[in-house]
Backbone as a chain_set.jsonl record, in Angstrom:
{"seq": "MPRPPGHGPGFEIKRQEIIDQAAELFARQGYAATGIAEIGQVAGLAKGALYYYISSKENLLVEIQDRVLRPLLTSARRIAALDEDPVLRLRLLSQALLENILARLDHVWVYEHDHRHLRGTNRARLLRQRREFEKIIQDLLTAAMDDGSFRKLDPRLAMLQFLNMHNHTYQWVKPGGEWDAETLAREYCTTLVVGFRNPAYQVDDLEDRVREFLAQRQTPAAGLPPAPPDA", "coords": {"N": [[42.287, 105.81, 95.135], [39.828, 108.053, 96.384], [37.155, 109.662, 94.523], [37.372, 113.159, 93.994], [35.299, 115.609, 95.685], [32.478, 116.851, 93.907], [33.073, 115.963, 91.385], [31.932, 114.065, 88.653], [31.037, 110.619, 87.691], [32.295, 110.253, 85.218], [34.691, 111.589, 85.457], [36.293, 109.901, 87.052], [36.487, 107.65, 85.42], [37.965, 108.67, 83.26], [40.285, 109.396, 84.644], [41.286, 106.921, 85.501], [41.829, 105.83, 83.022], [43.917, 107.498, 82.199], [45.885, 106.75, 84.056], [46.325, 104.105, 83.231], [47.398, 104.623, 80.665], [49.684, 106.062, 81.344], [51.102, 104.086, 82.737], [51.698, 102.311, 80.674], [53.363, 103.93, 79.09], [55.49, 104.504, 80.926], [56.449, 101.923, 81.349], [57.437, 101.29, 78.844], [59.268, 103.338, 78.213], [60.465, 104.225, 80.545], [60.199, 105.847, 83.697], [61.623, 108.234, 84.315], [62.335, 109.151, 81.795], [60.018, 109.948, 80.608], [57.95, 112.599, 79.936], [55.61, 114.943, 81.416], [54.141, 116.311, 79.532], [54.135, 114.546, 77.394], [52.605, 112.478, 78.398], [50.183, 113.81, 78.593], [49.727, 114.254, 75.876], [49.321, 111.651, 74.878], [47.055, 111.059, 76.326], [45.335, 112.835, 75.206], [45.049, 115.426, 76.173], [45.605, 118.802, 77.131], [48.312, 120.272, 79.05], [47.374, 121.686, 81.317], [44.75, 120.696, 81.499], [45.3, 118.038, 81.999], [46.306, 118.12, 84.579], [43.992, 118.512, 85.938], [43.049, 116.011, 86.383], [45.111, 114.6, 87.57], [47.466, 115.099, 90.211], [50.202, 115.311, 90.001], [53.146, 114.133, 88.252], [54.465, 112.269, 89.829], [52.358, 111.426, 91.376], [50.99, 109.807, 89.586], [52.788, 107.67, 89.455], [52.575, 106.738, 92.07], [49.909, 105.857, 92.042], [50.084, 103.763, 90.188], [51.86, 102.007, 91.506], [50.219, 101.437, 93.687], [48.13, 100.049, 92.498], [49.36, 97.645, 92.006], [50.286, 96.741, 94.55], [48.131, 96.957, 96.415], [45.927, 95.065, 95.8], [47.487, 92.757, 95.939], [48.443, 92.659, 98.59], [45.996, 92.48, 99.902], [45.092, 89.937, 99.061], [47.236, 88.392, 100.08], [47.021, 88.787, 102.853], [44.538, 87.592, 103.37], [45.064, 84.944, 102.621], [47.13, 84.267, 104.407], [45.666, 84.247, 106.767], [44.096, 82.006, 106.625], [42.84, 78.88, 107.87], [44.667, 76.689, 107.278], [47.277, 74.377, 106.304], [50.703, 75.537, 106.313], [52.214, 75.079, 103.927], [50.32, 74.651, 101.915], [49.141, 77.183, 101.993], [51.294, 78.763, 101.135], [51.486, 77.839, 98.514], [49.024, 78.752, 97.486], [49.454, 81.474, 97.791], [51.549, 81.843, 96.009], [50.217, 81.421, 93.551], [48.358, 83.525, 93.643], [50.074, 85.749, 93.588], [51.226, 85.426, 91.033], [48.936, 85.605, 89.428], [48.351, 88.274, 89.858], [50.596, 89.487, 88.692], [50.304, 88.725, 85.969], [47.936, 90.007, 85.37], [48.5, 92.724, 85.241], [50.864, 93.591, 83.618], [52.329, 95.823, 82.578], [52.124, 97.596, 84.746], [53.447, 96.157, 86.755], [56.007, 96.06, 85.722], [56.727, 98.786, 85.93], [56.479, 99.051, 88.684], [58.587, 97.419, 89.569], [60.841, 98.613, 88.391], [60.817, 101.416, 88.697], [60.257, 102.32, 91.264], [62.089, 103.566, 92.872], [62.012, 106.232, 92.313], [60.111, 107.386, 93.853], [59.386, 109.54, 96.621], [59.871, 110.74, 100.012], [56.961, 110.509, 102.039], [55.542, 108.931, 100.266], [57.406, 107.082, 99.296], [58.139, 105.881, 101.731], [55.739, 104.658, 102.458], [55.422, 102.768, 100.38], [57.674, 101.105, 100.852], [57.026, 100.159, 103.373], [54.749, 98.628, 102.79], [55.867, 96.714, 101.091], [57.588, 95.427, 102.883], [55.709, 94.313, 104.6], [54.478, 92.422, 102.916], [56.662, 90.734, 102.36], [57.116, 89.806, 104.946], [54.831, 88.268, 105.425], [55.244, 86.117, 103.667], [57.667, 85.134, 104.715], [56.866, 84.435, 107.321], [55.069, 82.347, 106.764], [56.817, 80.471, 105.647], [58.462, 80.022, 107.873], [56.553, 78.912, 109.587], [56.089, 76.523, 108.214], [58.537, 75.303, 108.61], [58.48, 75.05, 111.386], [56.368, 73.243, 111.797], [57.421, 70.978, 110.804], [57.225, 70.405, 108.105], [59.015, 71.613, 106.338], [62.581, 71.526, 106.154], [64.983, 72.934, 108.472], [65.76, 76.19, 107.665], [67.396, 79.258, 106.676], [65.176, 81.716, 107.307], [64.834, 84.219, 106.019], [66.481, 84.018, 103.763], [65.178, 81.911, 102.481], [62.73, 83.149, 101.95], [63.582, 85.123, 100.137], [64.397, 83.479, 98.043], [61.926, 82.412, 97.252], [60.647, 84.796, 96.373], [62.426, 85.688, 94.361], [62.153, 83.712, 92.43], [59.552, 84.157, 91.558], [59.29, 86.928, 90.986], [60.596, 87.777, 88.675], [59.12, 86.935, 86.602], [57.472, 88.626, 85.129], [59.086, 89.667, 83.15], [59.196, 87.998, 80.986], [56.849, 86.527, 80.614], [53.818, 85.886, 78.757], [50.647, 87.212, 78.41], [47.844, 85.125, 77.98], [49.425, 83.225, 76.852], [51.231, 80.076, 76.695], [51.584, 79.404, 79.355], [49.803, 79.767, 82.233], [48.837, 81.422, 85.345], [48.237, 79.437, 87.224], [49.604, 77.164, 86.224], [52.284, 78.051, 86.3], [52.577, 78.6, 89.056], [52.256, 76.039, 90.091], [54.509, 74.708, 89.015], [56.66, 76.301, 89.94], [56.32, 76.036, 92.732], [56.564, 73.308, 93.103], [59.289, 72.969, 92.576], [60.349, 74.576, 94.669], [59.22, 73.451, 97.034], [60.091, 70.797, 96.954], [62.792, 71.28, 97.237], [62.875, 72.541, 99.755], [61.639, 70.838, 101.587], [61.259, 68.606, 104.411], [62.554, 65.278, 104.456], [60.514, 63.503, 105.161], [58.175, 64.745, 104.505], [55.34, 64.621, 102.471], [54.851, 65.528, 99.224], [53.318, 64.907, 97.099], [50.512, 65.085, 97.022], [49.895, 67.748, 97.049], [48.969, 69.44, 94.933], [46.47, 68.311, 94.448], [45.192, 68.973, 96.816], [45.21, 71.746, 96.619], [43.533, 72.148, 94.372], [41.14, 71.089, 95.379], [40.658, 72.836, 97.502], [40.329, 75.344, 96.159], [38.185, 74.724, 94.512], [36.104, 74.475, 96.315], [35.625, 77.099, 96.865], [35.24, 78.146, 94.418], [36.84, 79.992, 92.931], [39.606, 81.932, 91.633], [42.98, 82.0, 92.982], [43.573, 84.592, 93.877], [41.194, 85.758, 94.731], [39.697, 84.435, 96.949], [37.347, 84.534, 98.827], [35.521, 84.104, 101.96], [34.813, 80.683, 102.71], [31.652, 79.095, 101.963], [29.104, 78.63, 104.546], [28.331, 75.913, 104.749], [30.376, 74.527, 103.632]], "CA": [[42.051, 107.148, 95.666], [38.43, 108.401, 96.139], [36.904, 110.759, 93.606], [37.207, 114.429, 94.693], [33.927, 116.122, 95.688], [32.09, 117.689, 92.781], [33.408, 115.326, 90.112], [31.027, 112.985, 88.299], [31.68, 109.332, 87.398], [33.15, 110.367, 84.044], [36.009, 112.017, 85.914], [37.065, 108.742, 87.511], [36.761, 106.805, 84.251], [39.077, 109.29, 82.532], [41.489, 109.334, 85.472], [41.803, 105.552, 85.43], [42.379, 105.692, 81.67], [45.213, 108.189, 82.199], [46.825, 105.904, 84.8], [46.677, 103.001, 82.32], [48.266, 105.14, 79.606], [50.975, 106.391, 81.95], [51.797, 102.832, 83.033], [52.237, 101.799, 79.413], [54.497, 104.781, 78.714], [56.592, 104.305, 81.858], [57.009, 100.591, 81.126], [58.136, 101.276, 77.564], [60.328, 104.345, 78.119], [61.015, 104.562, 81.845], [59.545, 106.99, 84.354], [62.432, 109.452, 84.214], [62.415, 109.596, 80.401], [58.677, 110.3, 80.14], [57.537, 113.905, 80.435], [54.183, 115.132, 81.664], [53.519, 116.729, 78.272], [53.941, 113.343, 76.586], [51.447, 111.787, 78.972], [49.014, 114.574, 78.163], [49.521, 114.032, 74.442], [48.718, 110.32, 74.73], [45.714, 111.117, 76.912], [44.521, 113.787, 74.456], [44.764, 116.537, 77.066], [46.639, 119.804, 77.354], [48.944, 120.112, 80.357], [46.471, 122.17, 82.354], [43.627, 119.76, 81.619], [45.813, 116.81, 82.596], [46.413, 118.323, 86.018], [42.64, 118.417, 86.483], [42.83, 114.607, 86.745], [46.212, 114.112, 88.409], [48.117, 116.217, 90.895], [51.611, 115.386, 89.603], [53.674, 112.925, 87.622], [54.729, 111.297, 90.894], [51.073, 110.858, 91.773], [50.731, 108.695, 88.673], [53.621, 106.56, 89.885], [51.949, 106.229, 93.296], [48.7, 105.117, 91.658], [50.506, 102.517, 89.548], [52.365, 101.14, 92.566], [49.091, 101.022, 94.51], [47.381, 99.035, 91.754], [50.079, 96.384, 92.158], [50.441, 96.294, 95.931], [46.895, 96.877, 97.205], [45.281, 93.75, 95.667], [48.408, 91.709, 96.347], [48.418, 92.591, 100.047], [44.678, 91.988, 100.301], [45.12, 88.494, 98.871], [48.206, 87.782, 100.98], [46.466, 88.786, 104.207], [43.478, 86.579, 103.424], [45.681, 83.617, 102.564], [47.847, 84.048, 105.664], [44.701, 84.046, 107.846], [43.366, 80.761, 106.438], [43.133, 77.77, 108.779], [45.209, 75.634, 106.425], [48.698, 74.184, 106.596], [51.483, 76.618, 105.691], [52.664, 74.785, 102.565], [49.174, 74.942, 101.057], [48.982, 78.638, 101.91], [52.359, 79.267, 100.266], [51.114, 77.519, 97.13], [47.958, 79.692, 97.12], [50.066, 82.8, 97.671], [52.286, 81.818, 94.747], [49.285, 81.621, 92.443], [47.806, 84.881, 93.74], [51.118, 86.663, 93.128], [51.365, 85.302, 89.589], [47.73, 86.171, 88.829], [48.512, 89.717, 89.937], [51.597, 89.861, 87.688], [49.744, 88.553, 84.631], [46.826, 90.934, 85.163], [48.959, 94.102, 85.03], [52.29, 93.481, 83.317], [52.923, 97.163, 82.503], [52.21, 98.146, 86.094], [54.475, 95.43, 87.497], [57.298, 96.544, 85.209], [56.977, 100.089, 86.556], [56.657, 98.767, 90.115], [59.912, 96.857, 89.808], [61.943, 99.426, 87.863], [60.752, 102.867, 88.932], [59.836, 102.674, 92.625], [63.111, 104.404, 93.509], [61.724, 107.647, 92.057], [59.204, 107.891, 94.877], [60.08, 110.309, 97.649], [59.179, 111.095, 101.242], [55.941, 109.613, 102.577], [55.167, 107.95, 99.236], [58.421, 106.023, 99.302], [58.045, 105.174, 103.011], [54.545, 103.813, 102.405], [55.722, 101.637, 99.504], [58.607, 100.2, 101.516], [56.283, 99.512, 104.456], [53.902, 97.601, 102.179], [56.751, 95.633, 100.617], [58.049, 94.674, 104.048], [54.591, 93.507, 105.088], [54.318, 91.271, 102.029], [57.789, 89.846, 102.608], [56.938, 89.173, 106.26], [53.812, 87.225, 105.293], [55.912, 84.957, 103.06], [58.654, 84.599, 105.657], [56.146, 83.799, 108.425], [54.55, 81.068, 106.287], [57.966, 79.577, 105.537], [58.849, 79.663, 109.242], [55.539, 77.988, 110.091], [56.326, 75.225, 107.585], [59.688, 74.724, 109.304], [58.09, 74.717, 112.758], [55.503, 72.052, 111.856], [58.169, 69.838, 110.299], [57.075, 70.202, 106.665], [60.273, 72.038, 105.73], [63.777, 71.455, 106.979], [65.362, 74.229, 109.016], [66.434, 77.048, 106.696], [67.403, 80.682, 107.018], [63.866, 82.143, 106.804], [64.938, 85.352, 105.087], [67.019, 83.511, 102.503], [64.105, 81.143, 101.847], [61.771, 84.128, 101.423], [64.16, 85.737, 98.943], [64.331, 82.477, 96.97], [60.529, 82.404, 96.803], [60.366, 86.014, 95.619], [63.24, 85.758, 93.149], [61.591, 82.815, 91.429], [58.297, 84.71, 91.059], [59.256, 88.348, 90.641], [61.146, 88.053, 87.345], [58.225, 86.353, 85.603], [56.912, 89.693, 84.289], [60.01, 90.023, 82.077], [59.102, 87.111, 79.827], [55.56, 85.857, 80.462], [52.909, 86.48, 77.777], [49.239, 86.959, 78.717], [47.23, 84.268, 76.982], [50.412, 82.295, 76.314], [51.084, 78.667, 77.066], [51.679, 79.222, 80.8], [48.982, 80.658, 83.036], [49.303, 81.555, 86.729], [48.139, 78.145, 87.912], [50.698, 76.313, 85.754], [53.552, 78.569, 86.813], [52.615, 78.392, 90.508], [52.467, 74.609, 90.322], [55.891, 74.339, 88.707], [57.552, 77.004, 90.87], [56.213, 75.502, 94.088], [57.145, 71.972, 93.102], [60.736, 73.16, 92.719], [60.659, 75.102, 95.99], [58.846, 72.53, 98.108], [61.02, 69.657, 96.91], [64.067, 71.743, 97.779], [62.77, 72.964, 101.147], [60.898, 69.922, 102.458], [61.845, 67.519, 105.168], [62.39, 64.038, 103.686], [59.267, 62.804, 105.501], [56.991, 65.479, 104.032], [54.843, 64.129, 101.192], [54.432, 66.639, 98.391], [52.592, 64.402, 95.923], [49.085, 65.432, 97.011], [49.717, 69.182, 97.241], [48.123, 70.019, 93.885], [45.099, 67.844, 94.677], [44.631, 69.768, 97.912], [44.97, 73.098, 96.093], [42.326, 72.093, 93.527], [39.978, 70.876, 96.246], [40.432, 74.079, 98.243], [39.805, 76.371, 95.268], [36.868, 74.299, 94.024], [35.131, 74.773, 97.359], [35.347, 78.534, 96.811], [34.957, 78.47, 93.023], [37.502, 81.275, 92.723], [41.064, 81.889, 91.52], [43.65, 82.186, 94.27], [43.613, 85.988, 94.328], [39.93, 86.176, 95.32], [39.629, 83.828, 98.249], [36.353, 84.94, 99.814], [35.292, 83.031, 102.934], [34.047, 79.532, 102.225], [30.269, 79.11, 102.422], [28.994, 78.003, 105.864], [28.171, 74.469, 104.699], [31.493, 73.927, 102.885]], "C": [[40.608, 107.549, 95.377], [38.302, 109.598, 95.211], [36.72, 112.046, 94.385], [35.762, 114.892, 94.642], [33.661, 116.989, 94.459], [32.401, 117.105, 91.43], [32.462, 114.158, 89.862], [31.77, 111.711, 87.982], [32.587, 109.367, 86.17], [34.56, 110.799, 84.388], [36.864, 110.811, 86.281], [37.392, 107.809, 86.358], [37.949, 107.361, 83.481], [40.368, 109.2, 83.335], [42.11, 107.944, 85.429], [42.421, 105.276, 84.06], [43.758, 106.333, 81.584], [46.256, 107.361, 82.937], [47.272, 104.729, 83.94], [47.669, 103.468, 81.261], [49.638, 105.495, 80.14], [51.774, 105.129, 82.252], [52.423, 102.253, 81.77], [53.452, 102.608, 78.968], [55.703, 104.544, 79.608], [57.257, 102.951, 81.632], [57.851, 100.555, 79.859], [59.362, 102.179, 77.563], [61.079, 104.585, 79.424], [60.355, 105.81, 82.404], [60.314, 108.286, 84.113], [62.436, 110.016, 82.802], [61.073, 110.042, 79.843], [58.248, 111.618, 80.772], [56.034, 113.994, 80.601], [53.458, 115.548, 80.391], [53.233, 115.522, 77.377], [52.749, 112.533, 77.091], [50.16, 112.479, 78.541], [48.7, 114.35, 76.689], [48.842, 112.685, 74.199], [47.285, 110.316, 75.252], [44.78, 112.051, 76.151], [44.145, 115.006, 75.267], [45.93, 117.518, 77.085], [47.147, 119.676, 78.785], [48.016, 120.555, 81.487], [45.297, 121.234, 82.579], [44.07, 118.45, 82.274], [45.878, 116.944, 84.116], [45.041, 118.392, 86.696], [42.39, 116.996, 86.998], [43.913, 114.058, 87.669], [46.899, 115.309, 89.055], [49.565, 116.393, 90.461], [51.987, 114.102, 88.878], [53.952, 111.855, 88.676], [53.439, 110.661, 91.382], [50.676, 109.699, 90.869], [51.537, 107.46, 89.077], [53.066, 105.921, 91.156], [50.735, 105.372, 92.953], [49.052, 103.774, 91.019], [51.024, 101.527, 90.588], [51.208, 100.585, 93.402], [48.262, 99.946, 93.813], [48.049, 97.669, 91.824], [49.975, 95.872, 93.594], [49.121, 96.105, 96.675], [46.195, 95.525, 97.037], [46.178, 92.605, 96.124], [48.402, 91.541, 97.863], [47.079, 92.076, 100.557], [44.625, 90.469, 100.187], [46.048, 87.813, 99.876], [47.685, 87.728, 102.408], [45.39, 87.722, 104.366], [44.065, 85.168, 103.455], [46.397, 83.298, 103.871], [46.891, 83.716, 106.804], [43.922, 82.742, 107.731], [43.788, 79.707, 107.472], [43.545, 76.555, 107.951], [46.695, 75.498, 106.715], [49.539, 75.187, 105.799], [51.955, 76.336, 104.27], [51.533, 75.051, 101.573], [48.991, 76.448, 100.906], [50.08, 79.274, 101.054], [52.039, 79.009, 98.797], [50.014, 78.459, 96.641], [48.521, 81.094, 96.924], [50.873, 82.911, 96.387], [51.349, 82.096, 93.578], [48.68, 83.021, 92.466], [48.809, 85.923, 93.232], [51.246, 86.621, 91.608], [50.126, 85.797, 88.853], [47.819, 87.694, 88.791], [49.496, 90.209, 88.879], [51.0, 89.804, 86.279], [48.643, 89.562, 84.34], [47.303, 92.33, 84.789], [50.469, 94.124, 84.734], [52.969, 94.845, 83.237], [53.136, 97.74, 83.899], [53.319, 97.472, 86.893], [55.868, 95.838, 87.021], [57.676, 97.873, 85.867], [57.253, 99.917, 88.049], [58.076, 98.293, 90.402], [61.039, 97.819, 89.441], [61.97, 100.859, 88.387], [60.358, 103.271, 90.344], [60.84, 103.602, 93.312], [62.886, 105.894, 93.259], [60.723, 108.226, 93.052], [59.999, 108.557, 95.988], [59.225, 110.405, 98.904], [58.178, 110.049, 101.705], [55.5, 108.572, 101.542], [56.146, 106.776, 99.21], [58.326, 105.203, 100.589], [56.851, 104.225, 103.025], [54.789, 102.579, 101.544], [56.624, 100.635, 100.207], [57.922, 99.466, 102.667], [55.394, 98.387, 103.926], [54.732, 96.422, 101.681], [57.22, 94.774, 101.787], [56.931, 93.801, 104.617], [54.409, 92.258, 104.229], [55.444, 90.262, 102.248], [57.632, 89.106, 103.934], [55.89, 88.064, 106.201], [54.436, 85.955, 104.712], [56.865, 84.312, 104.063], [57.976, 83.887, 106.823], [55.577, 82.443, 108.005], [55.682, 80.041, 106.139], [58.429, 79.106, 106.921], [57.855, 78.68, 109.845], [55.713, 76.591, 109.506], [57.55, 74.535, 108.187], [59.288, 74.256, 110.696], [57.218, 73.472, 112.826], [56.163, 70.825, 111.233], [58.023, 69.579, 108.81], [58.365, 70.535, 105.927], [61.418, 71.795, 106.705], [64.12, 72.855, 107.483], [66.224, 74.99, 108.005], [66.567, 78.439, 107.289], [66.112, 81.265, 106.458], [63.944, 83.283, 105.8], [65.484, 84.887, 103.736], [65.955, 82.704, 101.764], [63.059, 82.073, 101.232], [62.304, 84.777, 100.149], [64.181, 84.754, 97.769], [62.917, 82.412, 96.382], [60.253, 83.609, 95.911], [61.169, 86.076, 94.322], [62.687, 84.859, 92.049], [60.355, 83.434, 90.782], [58.469, 86.087, 90.401], [59.858, 88.684, 89.283], [60.236, 87.541, 86.224], [57.705, 87.412, 84.636], [57.795, 90.004, 83.085], [59.816, 89.174, 80.826], [57.724, 86.49, 79.606], [54.672, 86.613, 79.475], [51.468, 86.184, 78.195], [48.59, 86.152, 77.605], [48.196, 83.283, 76.346], [50.211, 80.888, 76.857], [51.098, 78.441, 78.562], [50.812, 80.239, 81.517], [49.497, 80.647, 84.477], [49.277, 80.228, 87.469], [49.292, 77.224, 87.519], [52.032, 76.762, 86.343], [53.671, 78.345, 88.315], [52.878, 76.935, 90.838], [53.928, 74.231, 90.112], [56.875, 75.014, 89.662], [57.536, 76.331, 92.236], [56.688, 74.062, 94.171], [58.655, 72.062, 93.306], [61.096, 73.595, 94.138], [60.381, 74.077, 97.089], [59.766, 71.314, 98.122], [62.375, 70.061, 97.497], [64.022, 72.047, 99.26], [62.3, 71.857, 102.096], [61.816, 69.041, 103.302], [61.658, 66.233, 104.368], [61.062, 63.334, 103.948], [58.027, 63.495, 104.944], [56.61, 64.996, 102.634], [54.272, 65.288, 100.377], [53.481, 66.212, 97.279], [51.144, 64.86, 95.862], [48.839, 66.928, 97.113], [48.775, 69.776, 96.196], [46.678, 69.541, 94.007], [44.437, 68.666, 95.773], [44.354, 71.207, 97.473], [43.687, 73.117, 95.27], [41.065, 71.929, 94.365], [39.634, 72.16, 96.997], [39.787, 75.139, 97.357], [38.429, 76.004, 94.728], [35.784, 74.592, 95.044], [34.706, 76.237, 97.321], [35.01, 79.012, 95.417], [35.557, 79.832, 92.651], [38.964, 81.047, 92.413], [41.704, 82.259, 92.843], [43.575, 83.617, 94.774], [42.323, 86.427, 94.997], [39.793, 85.731, 96.768], [38.62, 84.46, 99.2], [36.165, 83.83, 100.824], [34.496, 81.902, 102.309], [32.613, 79.623, 102.709], [30.129, 78.319, 103.708], [28.916, 76.486, 105.818], [29.303, 73.788, 103.954], [32.273, 72.967, 103.776]], "O": [[40.169, 107.411, 94.235], [39.201, 110.433, 95.117], [35.975, 112.049, 95.365], [35.059, 114.61, 93.671], [34.518, 117.763, 94.033], [32.03, 117.689, 90.412], [32.218, 113.351, 90.759], [33.001, 111.696, 87.996], [33.544, 108.597, 86.087], [35.516, 110.429, 83.706], [38.02, 110.712, 85.87], [38.479, 107.231, 86.326], [38.843, 106.61, 83.091], [41.432, 108.955, 82.768], [43.33, 107.811, 85.333], [43.424, 104.569, 83.959], [44.667, 105.776, 80.968], [47.4, 107.278, 82.491], [48.455, 104.39, 83.916], [48.662, 102.793, 80.991], [50.647, 105.26, 79.475], [52.987, 105.1, 82.047], [53.552, 101.762, 81.8], [54.452, 102.043, 78.524], [56.821, 104.398, 79.114], [58.48, 102.835, 81.713], [58.868, 99.863, 79.807], [60.386, 101.83, 76.977], [62.201, 105.091, 79.412], [59.997, 106.72, 81.657], [59.729, 109.307, 83.753], [62.531, 111.23, 82.623], [61.008, 110.477, 78.693], [58.19, 111.739, 81.996], [55.281, 113.222, 80.007], [52.299, 115.187, 80.186], [52.214, 115.481, 76.687], [51.983, 111.975, 76.304], [49.18, 111.83, 78.174], [47.534, 114.268, 76.305], [47.901, 112.589, 73.41], [46.411, 109.655, 74.691], [43.576, 112.07, 76.406], [43.064, 115.567, 75.09], [47.094, 117.118, 77.058], [46.502, 119.054, 79.63], [47.893, 119.864, 82.499], [44.893, 121.002, 83.718], [43.306, 117.83, 83.013], [45.549, 116.011, 84.848], [44.961, 118.334, 87.923], [41.616, 116.798, 87.934], [43.655, 113.152, 88.461], [46.905, 116.405, 88.496], [50.106, 117.496, 90.54], [51.246, 113.12, 88.891], [53.705, 110.672, 88.443], [53.424, 109.49, 91.759], [50.093, 108.719, 91.332], [51.026, 106.34, 89.044], [53.087, 104.699, 91.298], [50.556, 104.289, 93.509], [48.394, 102.767, 91.28], [50.671, 100.348, 90.558], [51.211, 99.413, 93.779], [47.749, 99.036, 94.465], [47.376, 96.645, 91.713], [49.62, 94.717, 93.826], [49.001, 95.186, 97.485], [45.889, 94.883, 98.042], [45.691, 91.598, 96.637], [48.361, 90.419, 98.367], [47.029, 91.324, 101.53], [44.168, 89.79, 101.106], [45.697, 86.785, 100.455], [47.885, 86.732, 103.102], [45.34, 87.03, 105.383], [43.618, 84.313, 104.219], [46.285, 82.186, 104.386], [47.26, 82.979, 107.719], [43.164, 82.398, 108.638], [44.945, 79.657, 107.888], [42.858, 75.534, 107.932], [47.305, 76.392, 107.301], [49.125, 75.632, 104.729], [52.085, 77.268, 103.476], [51.767, 75.616, 100.504], [48.716, 76.933, 99.809], [49.815, 80.228, 100.323], [52.291, 79.857, 97.941], [50.062, 78.918, 95.5], [48.119, 81.813, 96.01], [50.88, 83.963, 95.747], [51.657, 82.916, 92.713], [48.509, 83.637, 91.414], [48.434, 86.863, 92.531], [51.362, 87.665, 90.966], [50.245, 86.355, 87.763], [47.413, 88.325, 87.815], [49.257, 91.233, 88.238], [51.174, 90.733, 85.491], [48.436, 89.935, 83.185], [46.593, 93.055, 84.092], [51.25, 94.632, 85.538], [54.067, 95.017, 83.767], [54.191, 98.299, 84.198], [54.05, 98.137, 87.626], [56.797, 95.947, 87.822], [58.811, 98.055, 86.306], [58.147, 100.556, 88.605], [58.693, 98.727, 91.375], [62.077, 97.84, 90.103], [63.043, 101.452, 88.506], [60.145, 104.455, 90.602], [60.48, 104.339, 94.23], [63.501, 106.73, 93.921], [60.515, 109.438, 93.082], [61.141, 108.186, 96.262], [58.015, 110.182, 98.866], [58.488, 108.859, 101.761], [55.128, 107.456, 101.905], [55.739, 105.618, 99.114], [58.421, 103.977, 100.553], [56.944, 103.114, 103.546], [54.412, 101.471, 101.924], [56.362, 99.434, 100.161], [58.2, 98.292, 102.911], [55.298, 97.323, 104.538], [54.337, 95.266, 101.838], [57.247, 93.547, 101.696], [57.179, 92.68, 105.062], [54.209, 91.163, 104.755], [55.191, 89.059, 102.313], [57.97, 87.927, 104.038], [56.044, 87.032, 106.856], [54.187, 84.853, 105.202], [56.867, 83.093, 104.236], [58.455, 82.845, 107.27], [55.595, 81.494, 108.788], [55.505, 78.871, 106.476], [58.747, 77.932, 107.109], [58.245, 77.734, 110.528], [55.515, 75.593, 110.198], [57.589, 73.307, 108.265], [59.707, 73.186, 111.139], [57.301, 72.716, 113.794], [55.548, 69.762, 111.141], [58.625, 68.641, 108.288], [58.76, 69.825, 105.002], [61.241, 71.853, 107.922], [63.599, 73.846, 106.971], [67.264, 74.507, 107.555], [65.924, 78.76, 108.288], [65.953, 81.31, 105.238], [63.189, 83.303, 104.828], [65.001, 85.316, 102.687], [65.844, 82.807, 100.542], [62.562, 81.822, 100.134], [61.557, 84.96, 99.187], [64.001, 85.161, 96.621], [62.743, 82.364, 95.164], [59.694, 83.468, 94.823], [60.637, 86.48, 93.288], [62.747, 85.208, 90.87], [60.131, 83.256, 89.585], [57.852, 86.366, 89.372], [59.644, 89.789, 88.785], [60.547, 87.696, 85.044], [57.517, 87.13, 83.453], [57.308, 90.549, 82.094], [60.218, 89.573, 79.733], [57.452, 85.976, 78.521], [54.762, 87.836, 79.367], [51.1, 85.017, 78.323], [48.765, 86.457, 76.425], [47.833, 82.579, 75.404], [49.159, 80.559, 77.404], [50.666, 77.382, 79.017], [51.056, 81.442, 81.422], [50.466, 79.957, 84.795], [50.181, 79.925, 88.248], [49.89, 76.576, 88.378], [52.812, 75.942, 86.826], [54.729, 77.949, 88.804], [53.634, 76.628, 91.759], [54.516, 73.522, 90.927], [57.814, 74.378, 90.139], [58.584, 76.083, 92.831], [57.172, 73.638, 95.22], [59.228, 71.323, 94.107], [62.026, 73.06, 94.741], [61.213, 73.864, 97.971], [60.174, 70.855, 99.189], [63.023, 69.264, 98.176], [65.011, 71.84, 99.963], [62.547, 71.94, 103.3], [62.967, 68.776, 102.955], [60.663, 66.116, 103.652], [60.537, 62.648, 103.071], [56.948, 62.903, 104.912], [57.443, 64.965, 101.728], [53.321, 65.946, 100.799], [52.903, 67.056, 96.594], [50.593, 65.012, 94.771], [47.691, 67.349, 97.25], [47.874, 70.539, 96.543], [45.755, 70.294, 93.698], [43.261, 69.014, 95.672], [43.375, 71.814, 97.907], [42.848, 73.999, 95.447], [40.042, 72.557, 94.09], [38.464, 72.527, 97.113], [38.805, 75.765, 97.756], [37.595, 76.883, 94.51], [34.658, 74.923, 94.673], [33.583, 76.581, 97.691], [34.551, 80.139, 95.234], [34.866, 80.705, 92.125], [39.533, 80.06, 92.878], [41.032, 82.779, 93.733], [43.518, 83.837, 95.984], [42.341, 87.387, 95.768], [39.775, 86.548, 97.688], [39.004, 84.888, 100.289], [36.607, 82.708, 100.58], [33.615, 82.132, 101.482], [32.37, 80.183, 103.778], [30.935, 77.424, 103.964], [29.381, 75.823, 106.745], [29.216, 72.594, 103.665], [33.249, 72.364, 103.328]]}, "num_chains": 1, "name": "protein.A"}
């Protein structure tokens, strides 16, 4: 959300700090169990001063959801638009999703548990974004079936399998632990691709192709800027 007119850069720094603190509280206690006064106490602000930075408690929930979905959709759109085979793009999308989860565990917890508290246009916007992300995954799975890489499956069921494997990771993964996003994406996608593939599809070189692709861009999966012209 852009900074309101008349507010200096310090305003935005404090507002982002409040969103971080609210995400931590909501993840630990739940959105419904956390009062606005408690958020103000953690932020070191009286209730009136807190409303100088946020318009409502629900606005905080919107901001947290946006921090999860906005970068995820940006990455997913870029990956879907790549001129690469669909299995490679699914593998890149897996890593981008897991990088997003590991970067903001508190936010993802709130995203998964408390989105039902959103109302009206805020809820409609969230559901529209979720459907777009699901469609990107489903379209890539369908493309892999159409080009013969995957056997014919129910595309929606395959999409739900992909998401179910990834979306519960936030419940147990530890930042800086033994498994990073690349490791998890490799293992998840090995399981999925082996299960989904046509017998003729060779999966052995998938990780080599992922490494080669990312090395050309010198970026983690979530970034994916255009390759340089001479790449």
